[in-house]
C-alpha positions as CSV (number, residue, x, y, z in Angstrom):
1,X,-11.1,-21.1,25.2
2,X,-8.7,-20.1,22.4
3,X,-9.3,-16.8,21.0
4,X,-10.3,-16.8,17.1
5,X,-8.5,-14.2,15.1
6,X,-10.2,-13.4,11.7
7,X,-7.0,-13.6,9.6
8,X,-8.0,-13.1,6.1
9,X,-11.7,-13.7,6.8
10,X,-13.7,-11.2,4.9
11,X,-17.4,-12.7,5.1
12,X,-19.1,-10.9,8.1
13,X,-21.7,-13.7,8.4
14,X,-19.0,-16.4,8.8
15,X,-16.9,-14.4,11.2
16,X,-19.9,-13.7,13.7
17,X,-21.4,-17.2,13.3
18,X,-18.0,-18.9,14.1
19,X,-17.0,-16.6,17.1
20,X,-14.1,-14.8,15.6
21,X,-13.1,-11.4,17.1
22,X,-14.6,-8.5,15.4
23,X,-13.8,-4.9,15.9
24,X,-17.1,-3.3,16.0
25,X,-17.2,-0.8,13.1
26,X,-21.1,-0.7,12.9
27,X,-21.8,2.7,14.4
28,X,-19.8,4.3,11.5
29,X,-21.8,2.1,9.0
30,X,-24.9,3.1,10.4
31,X,-24.1,6.7,10.2
32,X,-22.9,6.4,6.5
33,X,-26.2,4.8,5.6
34,X,-28.3,7.4,7.4
35,X,-26.7,10.4,6.1
36,X,-25.8,9.7,2.3
37,X,-26.7,7.2,-0.6
38,X,-23.6,6.9,-2.9
39,X,-20.3,6.4,-1.4
40,X,-16.6,5.6,-2.7
41,X,-13.8,4.5,-0.1
42,X,-10.2,4.0,-1.0
43,X,-7.9,1.9,1.3
44,X,-4.8,-0.2,0.9
45,X,-5.2,-3.9,0.3
46,X,-5.9,-6.1,3.2
47,X,-7.3,-3.2,5.3
48,X,-10.8,-4.5,5.8
49,X,-12.7,-3.1,2.7
50,X,-14.2,-6.4,1.9
51,X,-15.1,-7.3,5.5
52,X,-17.0,-3.8,5.6
53,X,-18.8,-4.6,2.3
54,X,-19.9,-7.9,3.9
55,X,-21.1,-6.3,6.9
56,X,-23.2,-3.8,4.8
57,X,-24.6,-6.7,2.8
58,X,-25.6,-8.5,6.0
59,X,-27.2,-5.4,7.3
60,X,-29.3,-4.6,4.3
61,X,-30.3,-8.3,4.0
62,X,-31.7,-7.8,7.6
63,X,-29.6,-10.3,9.2
64,X,-30.4,-8.8,12.6
65,X,-29.0,-11.8,14.7
66,X,-25.4,-11.3,13.2
67,X,-25.4,-7.9,14.9
68,X,-26.2,-9.0,18.4
69,X,-24.1,-7.2,20.8
70,X,-22.9,-4.6,18.3
71,X,-23.7,-0.9,18.2
72,X,-25.8,-1.6,15.1
73,X,-28.3,-3.8,17.2
74,X,-29.5,-0.8,19.1
75,X,-29.2,2.0,16.6
76,X,-31.4,0.3,13.8
77,X,-35.0,-0.3,14.5
78,X,-36.5,-1.3,11.2
79,X,-34.2,-3.9,9.7
80,X,-35.7,-3.4,6.2
81,X,-34.9,-6.1,3.8
82,X,-33.3,-4.8,0.4
83,X,-32.3,-6.6,-2.6
84,X,-28.3,-6.5,-2.7
85,X,-26.3,-6.6,-5.9
86,X,-22.8,-7.5,-4.7
87,X,-19.9,-7.7,-7.0
88,X,-16.2,-8.5,-6.0
89,X,-13.8,-7.7,-8.9
90,X,-10.8,-9.2,-6.7
91,X,-11.2,-12.8,-7.8
92,X,-9.9,-12.4,-11.6
93,X,-6.6,-11.7,-13.3
94,X,-7.2,-8.8,-15.7
95,X,-4.6,-9.2,-18.3
96,X,-7.0,-9.6,-21.4
97,X,-9.9,-7.5,-22.6
98,X,-11.9,-10.8,-22.4
99,X,-10.9,-11.4,-18.8
100,X,-13.1,-8.2,-17.5
101,X,-16.0,-9.1,-20.1
102,X,-16.0,-12.6,-18.8
103,X,-16.2,-11.5,-15.0
104,X,-19.1,-9.0,-15.6
105,X,-20.8,-11.7,-17.9
106,X,-20.7,-14.3,-15.1
107,X,-22.0,-11.7,-12.3
108,X,-24.8,-10.5,-14.7
109,X,-26.1,-14.0,-15.2
110,X,-26.0,-14.8,-11.7
111,X,-28.2,-11.8,-10.9
112,X,-30.3,-12.4,-14.1
113,X,-31.0,-15.8,-12.9
114,X,-32.6,-14.2,-9.8
115,X,-34.4,-11.2,-11.1
116,X,-34.9,-12.0,-14.7
117,X,-33.3,-11.2,-18.2
118,X,-34.5,-9.1,-21.1
119,X,-33.3,-10.4,-24.5
120,X,-33.3,-6.8,-25.9
121,X,-30.5,-5.6,-23.4
122,X,-27.3,-6.5,-25.2
123,X,-24.3,-4.6,-23.5
124,X,-23.2,-5.2,-19.9
125,X,-24.3,-1.6,-19.0
126,X,-27.8,-2.1,-20.1
127,X,-28.1,-5.4,-18.5
128,X,-27.0,-4.1,-15.3
129,X,-29.7,-1.3,-15.5
130,X,-32.2,-3.9,-16.3
131,X,-31.2,-5.9,-13.2
132,X,-31.4,-3.0,-11.0
133,X,-35.0,-2.0,-12.0
134,X,-36.4,-5.5,-12.0
135,X,-34.9,-6.2,-8.5
136,X,-36.5,-3.1,-7.2
137,X,-39.9,-4.0,-9.0
138,X,-39.8,-7.7,-7.8
139,X,-38.6,-7.2,-4.2
140,X,-40.8,-3.9,-3.5
141,X,-37.8,-2.2,-2.1
142,X,-35.0,-0.1,-3.8
143,X,-31.7,-1.8,-4.6
144,X,-28.4,-1.7,-2.7
145,X,-25.3,-2.1,-5.0
146,X,-21.9,-2.9,-3.3
147,X,-18.8,-3.2,-5.6
148,X,-15.7,-4.3,-3.9
149,X,-12.2,-3.6,-5.5
150,X,-13.9,-1.8,-8.4
151,X,-10.5,-0.6,-9.7
152,X,-8.7,-3.9,-9.8
153,X,-8.7,-4.2,-13.8
154,X,-7.6,-0.6,-14.0
155,X,-4.7,-1.1,-11.7
156,X,-3.5,-4.4,-13.2
157,X,-3.3,-2.7,-16.6
158,X,-1.6,0.5,-15.1
159,X,1.4,0.0,-17.3
160,X,-0.5,-1.1,-20.4
161,X,-2.3,2.2,-21.9
162,X,-4.2,0.3,-24.6
163,X,-5.7,-2.3,-22.3
164,X,-6.3,0.0,-19.6
165,X,-8.3,2.2,-22.0
166,X,-10.4,-0.7,-23.0
167,X,-11.1,-1.7,-19.2
168,X,-11.9,2.2,-18.5
169,X,-14.4,2.3,-21.2
170,X,-16.1,-1.0,-20.3
171,X,-16.3,0.2,-16.6
172,X,-17.3,3.7,-17.4
173,X,-20.4,2.4,-19.2
174,X,-21.2,-0.3,-16.6
175,X,-20.9,1.9,-13.5
176,X,-22.9,4.4,-15.4
177,X,-25.9,2.5,-14.4
178,X,-25.6,4.0,-10.9
179,X,-26.5,7.2,-12.3
180,X,-29.2,6.2,-14.7
181,X,-31.0,4.0,-12.3
182,X,-31.0,6.5,-9.3
183,X,-34.8,6.2,-8.7
184,X,-34.3,2.5,-8.1
185,X,-31.3,2.7,-5.9
186,X,-31.4,2.8,-2.0
187,X,-27.5,2.8,-1.3
188,X,-24.4,2.2,-3.2
189,X,-20.8,1.8,-2.2
190,X,-17.8,1.2,-4.3
191,X,-14.4,0.5,-2.6
192,X,-10.9,0.0,-4.1
193,X,-7.3,0.6,-3.6
194,X,-7.1,3.7,-6.0
195,X,-9.4,6.5,-7.3
196,X,-9.1,6.9,-11.2
197,X,-10.2,10.4,-12.2
198,X,-10.7,12.9,-15.0
199,X,-10.9,10.8,-18.4
200,X,-11.4,7.8,-16.3
201,X,-14.5,5.5,-14.7
202,X,-15.3,8.4,-12.2
203,X,-15.8,11.2,-14.7
204,X,-19.5,10.4,-15.0
205,X,-20.1,9.4,-11.4
206,X,-20.1,13.0,-9.7
207,X,-22.8,11.8,-7.5
208,X,-20.4,9.4,-5.3
209,X,-19.3,11.0,-2.3
210,X,-15.7,10.2,-1.4
211,X,-15.0,9.6,2.1
212,X,-11.4,8.4,1.8
213,X,-10.1,11.4,3.0
214,X,-12.9,12.4,5.6
215,X,-11.6,12.7,9.0
216,X,-15.2,11.5,10.2
217,X,-14.6,8.1,8.6
218,X,-10.7,7.6,9.2
219,X,-11.4,4.8,11.3
220,X,-13.9,2.8,9.2
221,X,-11.1,0.4,8.2
222,X,-8.2,-0.7,10.3
223,X,-7.6,-0.7,13.9
224,X,-7.0,2.4,16.1
225,X,-4.8,2.4,19.2
226,X,-7.8,2.8,21.4
227,X,-9.3,-0.3,19.6
228,X,-6.2,-2.2,20.1
229,X,-6.2,-1.9,23.8
230,X,-10.0,-2.4,24.0
231,X,-10.0,-5.7,22.0
232,X,-6.5,-6.9,22.4
233,X,-5.0,-5.9,25.5
234,X,-4.8,-9.5,27.0
235,X,-3.2,-10.5,23.7
236,X,-0.5,-7.9,24.0
237,X,0.3,-9.4,27.4
238,X,0.5,-12.9,25.9
239,X,2.8,-11.4,23.2
240,X,5.0,-9.9,25.6
241,X,5.5,-13.1,27.5
242,X,6.1,-15.0,24.4
243,X,8.9,-12.6,23.3
244,X,10.2,-12.2,26.8
245,X,9.8,-8.5,27.0
246,X,7.6,-6.3,29.1
247,X,4.1,-4.9,28.0
248,X,5.3,-1.5,27.2
249,X,7.9,-2.8,24.8
250,X,5.4,-5.1,23.0
251,X,3.2,-2.1,22.7
252,X,6.2,-0.2,20.9
253,X,6.9,-3.1,18.8
254,X,3.4,-3.2,17.6
255,X,3.3,0.6,16.9
256,X,6.6,0.6,15.2
257,X,5.9,-2.2,12.9
258,X,2.2,-1.8,11.9
259,X,0.7,1.7,13.2
260,X,1.2,4.9,11.6
261,X,-1.5,4.9,8.5
262,X,-2.9,8.4,8.4
263,X,-5.9,8.8,5.7
264,X,-6.3,12.5,6.4
265,X,-4.6,15.2,8.3
266,X,-4.8,15.3,12.0
267,X,-6.6,11.9,12.1
268,X,-5.8,9.1,14.6
269,X,-3.3,6.7,13.3
270,X,-4.4,3.2,12.1
271,X,-2.7,-0.1,12.6
272,X,-2.8,-2.4,9.6
273,X,-5.5,-5.0,10.8
274,X,-4.1,-8.0,8.6
275,X,-0.6,-7.6,10.3
276,X,-2.0,-7.0,13.9
277,X,-4.1,-10.1,13.7
278,X,-1.6,-12.1,12.2
279,X,0.9,-11.2,14.9
280,X,-1.5,-12.3,17.7
281,X,-2.5,-15.4,15.9
282,X,1.3,-16.7,15.5
283,X,2.5,-14.5,18.6
284,X,5.5,-13.1,16.9
285,X,6.4,-10.2,14.8
286,X,6.6,-10.4,11.0
287,X,6.0,-8.8,7.7
288,X,2.7,-10.4,7.3
289,X,1.0,-7.4,5.1
290,X,3.9,-7.2,2.8
291,X,4.3,-10.9,2.2
292,X,0.8,-11.4,1.0
293,X,1.0,-9.4,-2.2
294,X,3.7,-8.2,-4.5
295,X,3.3,-4.6,-5.7
296,X,4.8,-5.4,-9.1
297,X,3.2,-2.8,-10.8
298,X,4.4,0.1,-8.4
299,X,7.9,-1.1,-9.3
300,X,7.1,-1.2,-13.1
301,X,5.5,2.2,-12.8
302,X,8.6,3.7,-11.0
303,X,11.1,2.2,-13.5
304,X,8.9,3.2,-16.5
305,X,9.1,6.9,-15.4
306,X,12.7,6.6,-13.8
307,X,11.6,7.6,-10.5
308,X,14.3,8.5,-8.1
309,X,13.7,6.1,-5.1
310,X,15.3,8.3,-2.7
311,X,12.6,11.0,-3.1
312,X,10.2,8.6,-1.7
313,X,11.0,9.9,1.6
314,X,11.1,13.7,0.5
315,X,7.5,14.0,-1.0
316,X,5.5,17.1,-0.6
317,X,2.4,17.2,-2.6
318,X,-1.3,18.5,-2.8
319,X,-4.5,17.2,-1.8
320,X,-5.9,16.8,-5.4
321,X,-2.9,14.7,-6.4
322,X,-3.3,12.3,-3.7
323,X,-6.9,12.2,-4.0
324,X,-7.1,10.8,-7.4
325,X,-5.2,9.1,-10.1
326,X,-5.1,10.4,-13.9
327,X,-4.8,7.3,-15.8
328,X,-2.6,9.0,-18.3
329,X,-0.2,10.5,-15.5
330,X,3.5,9.7,-15.5
331,X,3.5,10.5,-11.5
332,X,3.7,7.2,-9.6
333,X,3.2,9.0,-6.1
334,X,-0.6,9.0,-6.1
335,X,-0.4,5.2,-6.8
336,X,2.1,4.6,-4.2
337,X,0.2,6.6,-1.6
338,X,-3.1,5.1,-2.4
339,X,-1.9,1.6,-2.3
340,X,-0.5,2.1,1.3
341,X,3.2,2.3,0.9
342,X,3.1,6.1,1.8
343,X,0.9,7.9,4.2
344,X,0.5,11.3,5.3
345,X,2.9,12.6,8.0
346,X,2.2,16.3,7.9
347,X,0.2,19.2,6.4
348,X,1.0,22.8,5.6
349,X,-2.3,24.6,5.9
350,X,-1.0,27.9,4.3
351,X,0.0,26.1,1.1
352,X,-2.4,23.2,1.5
353,X,0.4,20.6,0.8
354,X,0.8,17.3,2.3
355,X,4.2,15.6,3.4
356,X,4.3,11.9,2.8
357,X,6.4,9.0,4.3
358,X,6.4,5.4,5.1
359,X,3.7,4.4,7.8
360,X,6.0,2.0,9.7
361,X,8.8,-0.3,9.7
362,X,7.1,-3.2,8.0
363,X,6.0,-1.3,5.0
364,X,9.4,0.7,4.7
365,X,11.7,-2.4,5.0
366,X,9.4,-4.5,2.8
367,X,9.1,-2.1,0.1
368,X,13.0,-1.6,-0.1
369,X,13.6,-5.3,0.0
370,X,11.2,-5.8,-2.8
371,X,12.8,-3.0,-4.8
372,X,16.3,-4.3,-4.8
373,X,16.2,-7.4,-7.0
374,X,14.3,-5.2,-9.4
375,X,17.1,-2.7,-9.7
376,X,20.3,-4.7,-8.8
377,X,21.8,-7.8,-10.0
378,X,20.7,-10.1,-7.2
379,X,17.8,-12.7,-7.3
380,X,14.8,-12.3,-5.2
381,X,15.6,-15.3,-3.1
382,X,19.1,-14.3,-2.2
383,X,18.5,-10.7,-1.7
384,X,17.8,-10.8,2.1
385,X,21.0,-13.1,2.5
386,X,23.2,-10.6,0.5
387,X,21.9,-7.8,2.7
388,X,22.8,-9.9,5.8
389,X,26.2,-10.6,4.4
390,X,26.7,-7.1,3.6
391,X,25.8,-6.0,7.1
392,X,28.1,-8.7,8.6
393,X,31.2,-7.5,6.5
394,X,30.7,-3.7,7.2
395,X,30.3,-4.8,11.0
396,X,33.7,-6.6,10.9
397,X,35.5,-3.9,9.0
398,X,35.8,-6.1,5.8
399,X,35.8,-3.1,3.5
400,X,37.0,-5.2,0.3
401,X,34.4,-7.8,1.1
402,X,31.4,-5.5,1.3
403,X,32.7,-3.4,-1.6
404,X,33.1,-6.4,-3.7
405,X,29.6,-7.6,-2.7
406,X,28.1,-4.0,-3.8
407,X,30.0,-4.3,-6.9
408,X,28.0,-7.3,-7.9
409,X,24.8,-5.5,-7.3
410,X,25.7,-3.2,-10.2
411,X,26.7,-6.0,-12.7
412,X,24.9,-6.5,-15.7
413,X,23.0,-3.2,-15.7
414,X,20.7,-3.4,-18.7
415,X,21.7,-1.4,-21.6
416,X,18.3,0.2,-21.8
417,X,19.1,2.1,-18.5
418,X,21.9,3.8,-20.0
419,X,20.4,7.2,-20.6
420,X,19.2,7.1,-16.8
421,X,22.2,5.1,-15.5
422,X,22.9,8.0,-12.9
423,X,19.4,7.7,-11.3
424,X,19.8,3.9,-11.6
425,X,23.2,3.8,-9.6
426,X,21.7,6.3,-7.0
427,X,18.4,3.9,-6.8
428,X,20.7,0.9,-5.9
429,X,22.9,2.9,-3.4
430,X,19.8,4.4,-1.7
431,X,17.9,1.0,-1.4
432,X,21.2,-1.1,-0.2
433,X,22.2,1.4,2.4
434,X,18.8,2.2,3.6
435,X,18.1,-1.6,4.1
436,X,21.4,-1.5,6.1
437,X,20.2,1.3,8.1
438,X,17.7,-1.1,9.8
439,X,20.7,-2.8,11.2
440,X,23.5,-0.2,11.3
441,X,23.5,3.8,11.4
442,X,23.3,5.5,8.1
443,X,23.5,9.2,7.3
444,X,23.5,10.1,3.7
445,X,22.8,12.8,1.5
446,X,22.3,13.0,-2.2
447,X,23.0,15.3,-5.0
448,X,23.3,15.3,-8.9
449,X,26.0,12.9,-10.1
450,X,27.5,11.7,-6.4
451,X,26.4,10.1,-3.2
452,X,28.1,11.2,0.2
453,X,27.8,8.3,2.9
454,X,28.4,8.0,6.4
455,X,28.0,4.5,7.7
456,X,28.2,3.8,11.6
457,X,28.7,0.5,13.4
458,X,29.6,-0.2,17.1
459,X,33.3,-0.3,16.1
460,X,33.7,1.4,12.8
461,X,32.6,4.8,11.0
462,X,32.8,4.7,7.2
463,X,33.1,8.0,5.3
464,X,32.5,7.3,1.7
465,X,32.5,9.3,-1.4
466,X,31.3,8.1,-4.9
467,X,32.3,9.5,-8.2
468,X,30.4,8.8,-11.5
469,X,33.2,8.6,-14.4
470,X,35.7,10.2,-12.3
471,X,38.6,8.2,-10.2
472,X,38.9,6.8,-6.8
473,X,41.6,9.2,-6.1
474,X,39.3,12.2,-6.8
475,X,36.8,10.7,-4.5
476,X,39.5,10.5,-1.8
477,X,40.7,13.9,-2.4
478,X,37.3,15.3,-1.8
479,X,37.1,13.4,1.4
480,X,40.3,15.0,2.6
481,X,39.7,18.5,1.2
482,X,36.3,18.9,2.7
483,X,37.3,17.3,6.0
484,X,34.4,14.8,6.1
485,X,36.4,12.6,8.6
486,X,37.4,15.3,10.9
487,X,33.8,15.6,12.2
488,X,34.4,12.1,14.0
489,X,37.7,12.9,15.6
490,X,36.5,12.9,19.1
491,X,34.7,9.5,18.4
492,X,36.5,6.5,20.0
493,X,35.3,4.3,16.9
494,X,38.0,3.6,14.1
495,X,37.2,6.0,11.0
496,X,37.6,4.3,7.7
497,X,37.6,6.7,4.4
498,X,36.6,5.0,1.2
499,X,36.7,6.7,-2.3
500,X,34.9,4.9,-5.1
501,X,34.3,5.4,-8.6
502,X,31.7,4.3,-10.9
503,X,32.1,3.7,-14.6
504,X,29.6,4.1,-17.4
505,X,32.0,1.7,-19.5
506,X,31.8,-1.2,-17.1
507,X,28.3,-0.1,-15.7
508,X,29.7,-0.9,-12.1
509,X,32.2,0.1,-9.5
510,X,35.3,0.5,-11.2
511,X,37.7,1.0,-8.4
512,X,37.7,2.1,-4.7
513,X,40.5,3.4,-2.3
514,X,40.6,2.8,1.5
515,X,42.6,5.0,3.8
């Protein structure tokens, strides 16, 4: 019988009743329920948050039959049925103030149809409070509140301060019901990609326990290496056969592409579940997670604050910075981290600082591929082809060909970038050569106003020096004076020296010299 992989399936009852594979997380959920009341969990999109919320809903509704064979079946003895208020904010595009109001209005009407309505309750906050109290009274049990993707409106308005402020004020009052109705609530959990703090929706919800960076719950979403082999070992063998590689190589490919998420220091690495399940369903490696969503807000945030792209790989920051996002902040790093494009690589206990980096190849390559059209003069559809041509020309030793192509990437640089053109040039070069690095060997270092580059293929070594508002001759002179090429004198490959000058006047590559 064919195995059923729950790709994109977020409903626990549907998953269990139709025989899909389920990686059992119920012992962690049981522990969560038994040891606390109010929780918040931040995880990247497509990481299993919605399935976790749906599992909790089935549990609190007493659907014992769905847990047959799982850890919860033996752990839970009572199976008390509670009224559950479940709201998913992921199903709306929040581009106007009315879009959030309409979503809350629709949800409240559905709850009020079941638990009653008081005409004296006018605001969404007071109506939410009323529903909670009436549900507890009607059912004779305290209420369970499950809110999935609580931050979707805030995140979509991250580059629109006025709209974000309106969303924040609405949600702050709405979520405030969790505190005012404490006596009627048995359990509450909010999930999201990001955690907005300080003057944001969490400022009043100081009773929430944030388990996002707690080692005990590091495996609550995603798939660990142990789980990969426990549940999918046969699939790895099948994948290896399909790709005509051995089992060990298949494991290495899976780890390289999808593993590497660390949500706290010294925790086990977690695989992206969506990409892993998609790989087994299709029996081929692909950029599944990245292709399901476009992180436009991240690019907008980076460009808005003129963030140097190359700094992404050299980020050292503190726990409080990673743990929450100030809606008024100009730092895109917490958003990039919490969205899953960066993860924890190391921790310095003395200074309590975290070192961040890309979790795996899928994220790194996908993120850079997505960035290129937003910085360079190349369309989204042509970007992969342009990089392919670029690599081909470099491998063949066609210097004029690949530099002409690079020149087009800089054409039509918008005038509004003039004051930050230096950062803009560096961003394009970093993205292009970083993408090439997946196919060739790239060594680079950056400094203010120039980029030095060593590019290696099987036949050639390119030693390049870039100047801004200088001359190609000056760039070549620096290569000679500093003896960059001499470091490769014993290498059998042909060394090609390239001096390149960028011009503010043309907003592109002005000239190059090859030696």
